[in-house]
C-alpha positions as a LaTeX table, in Angstrom:
\begin{tabular}{lrrr}
\hline
Residue & $x$ (\AA) & $y$ (\AA) & $z$ (\AA) \\
\hline
Unk1 & $-12.63$ & $-18.33$ & $-18.50$ \\
Unk2 & $-10.13$ & $-15.96$ & $-20.31$ \\
Unk3 & $-7.37$ & $-15.27$ & $-18.53$ \\
Unk4 & $-5.30$ & $-12.23$ & $-18.22$ \\
Unk5 & $-2.52$ & $-13.53$ & $-17.47$ \\
Unk6 & $-1.00$ & $-16.76$ & $-20.56$ \\
Unk7 & 1.15 & $-18.29$ & $-18.23$ \\
Unk8 & $-1.28$ & $-18.79$ & $-15.49$ \\
Unk9 & $-2.92$ & $-22.34$ & $-16.44$ \\
Unk10 & $-6.49$ & $-23.16$ & $-16.43$ \\
Unk11 & $-6.05$ & $-25.59$ & $-13.57$ \\
Unk12 & $-3.62$ & $-22.82$ & $-11.67$ \\
Unk13 & $-6.59$ & $-20.22$ & $-12.23$ \\
Unk14 & $-9.07$ & $-22.55$ & $-10.61$ \\
Unk15 & $-7.11$ & $-23.46$ & $-7.56$ \\
Unk16 & $-6.58$ & $-19.84$ & $-7.02$ \\
Unk17 & $-9.84$ & $-18.56$ & $-7.53$ \\
Unk18 & $-10.87$ & $-21.65$ & $-4.89$ \\
Unk19 & $-8.28$ & $-20.69$ & $-2.38$ \\
Unk20 & $-9.51$ & $-17.05$ & $-2.87$ \\
Unk21 & $-12.81$ & $-17.88$ & $-2.32$ \\
Unk22 & $-12.17$ & $-20.46$ & 0.96 \\
Unk23 & $-10.09$ & $-17.80$ & 2.59 \\
Unk24 & $-12.33$ & $-14.61$ & 2.00 \\
Unk25 & $-15.54$ & $-17.04$ & 2.83 \\
Unk26 & $-17.45$ & $-16.28$ & $-0.36$ \\
Unk27 & $-19.83$ & $-17.59$ & $-2.62$ \\
Unk28 & $-18.53$ & $-18.10$ & $-5.89$ \\
Unk29 & $-20.40$ & $-15.82$ & $-8.14$ \\
Unk30 & $-19.22$ & $-12.78$ & $-5.72$ \\
Unk31 & $-15.95$ & $-12.82$ & $-6.96$ \\
Unk32 & $-14.69$ & $-11.72$ & $-10.33$ \\
Unk33 & $-11.52$ & $-11.80$ & $-11.98$ \\
Unk34 & $-11.42$ & $-7.74$ & $-11.16$ \\
Unk35 & $-13.51$ & $-7.68$ & $-7.87$ \\
Unk36 & $-11.40$ & $-5.65$ & $-4.59$ \\
Unk37 & $-10.48$ & $-7.78$ & $-1.99$ \\
Unk38 & $-10.61$ & $-5.33$ & 0.42 \\
Unk39 & $-13.63$ & $-2.48$ & $-0.82$ \\
Unk40 & $-15.91$ & $-5.55$ & $-2.19$ \\
Unk41 & $-14.87$ & $-8.22$ & $-0.17$ \\
Unk42 & $-14.28$ & $-6.78$ & 3.42 \\
Unk43 & $-10.42$ & $-8.46$ & 3.46 \\
Unk44 & $-7.89$ & $-7.58$ & 5.23 \\
Unk45 & $-4.30$ & $-7.92$ & 5.75 \\
Unk46 & $-4.42$ & $-10.96$ & 7.55 \\
Unk47 & $-6.67$ & $-12.60$ & 4.90 \\
Unk48 & $-4.55$ & $-11.12$ & 2.58 \\
Unk49 & $-1.50$ & $-13.06$ & 4.19 \\
Unk50 & $-3.54$ & $-16.21$ & 4.74 \\
Unk51 & $-4.51$ & $-16.01$ & 0.48 \\
Unk52 & $-0.39$ & $-15.76$ & 0.16 \\
Unk53 & 0.58 & $-18.52$ & 2.52 \\
Unk54 & $-1.81$ & $-20.93$ & 1.09 \\
Unk55 & $-1.21$ & $-20.16$ & $-2.88$ \\
Unk56 & 2.79 & $-20.91$ & $-1.46$ \\
Unk57 & 1.62 & $-24.28$ & 0.27 \\
Unk58 & $-0.74$ & $-25.37$ & $-2.59$ \\
Unk59 & 0.91 & $-24.16$ & $-5.58$ \\
Unk60 & 4.12 & $-24.15$ & $-4.35$ \\
Unk61 & 5.12 & $-20.97$ & $-5.59$ \\
Unk62 & 7.36 & $-18.52$ & $-3.51$ \\
Unk63 & 5.82 & $-15.07$ & $-3.54$ \\
Unk64 & 7.99 & $-12.37$ & $-1.99$ \\
Unk65 & 5.81 & $-10.77$ & 0.83 \\
Unk66 & 6.72 & $-7.48$ & $-1.00$ \\
Unk67 & 4.31 & $-8.24$ & $-3.93$ \\
Unk68 & 1.15 & $-8.60$ & $-1.13$ \\
Unk69 & 0.05 & $-5.20$ & $-2.52$ \\
Unk70 & $-0.14$ & $-6.48$ & $-6.06$ \\
Unk71 & $-2.72$ & $-8.98$ & $-5.34$ \\
Unk72 & $-5.59$ & $-6.77$ & $-4.11$ \\
Unk73 & $-7.81$ & $-8.79$ & $-7.20$ \\
Unk74 & $-7.98$ & $-11.92$ & $-8.46$ \\
Unk75 & $-5.90$ & $-10.78$ & $-11.93$ \\
Unk76 & $-3.42$ & $-9.37$ & $-9.66$ \\
Unk77 & $-2.92$ & $-12.52$ & $-8.17$ \\
Unk78 & $-2.85$ & $-14.23$ & $-11.35$ \\
Unk79 & 0.24 & $-12.07$ & $-11.93$ \\
Unk80 & 2.01 & $-12.58$ & $-8.95$ \\
Unk81 & 1.71 & $-16.35$ & $-9.51$ \\
Unk82 & 2.81 & $-16.44$ & $-13.32$ \\
Unk83 & 5.69 & $-14.19$ & $-12.31$ \\
Unk84 & 6.79 & $-15.91$ & $-9.31$ \\
Unk85 & 7.12 & $-19.52$ & $-10.87$ \\
Unk86 & 9.15 & $-21.99$ & $-11.26$ \\
Unk87 & 11.45 & $-20.61$ & $-14.45$ \\
Unk88 & 9.22 & $-17.22$ & $-14.53$ \\
Unk89 & 10.50 & $-13.68$ & $-14.36$ \\
Unk90 & 10.86 & $-11.61$ & $-11.62$ \\
\hline
\end{tabular}
């Protein structure tokens, strides 16, 4: 897997992908780095909040809710998580 954001590890990318697949109830091959959660997968704001909560719980990352609009696809999730990791730029 080629990562768009180099500060997300392969393991974190795998975990984030699994979280999104689980919350959105997708088959693994349905989710791409750029597939849009709302337009392509019929997600709504409650599912977006659930993704955010699962990321915070499973990866121990605090993500301000004002960054939720950036999390529209897997690449956006990777970027937000990378930015909000302990020791990351904010």
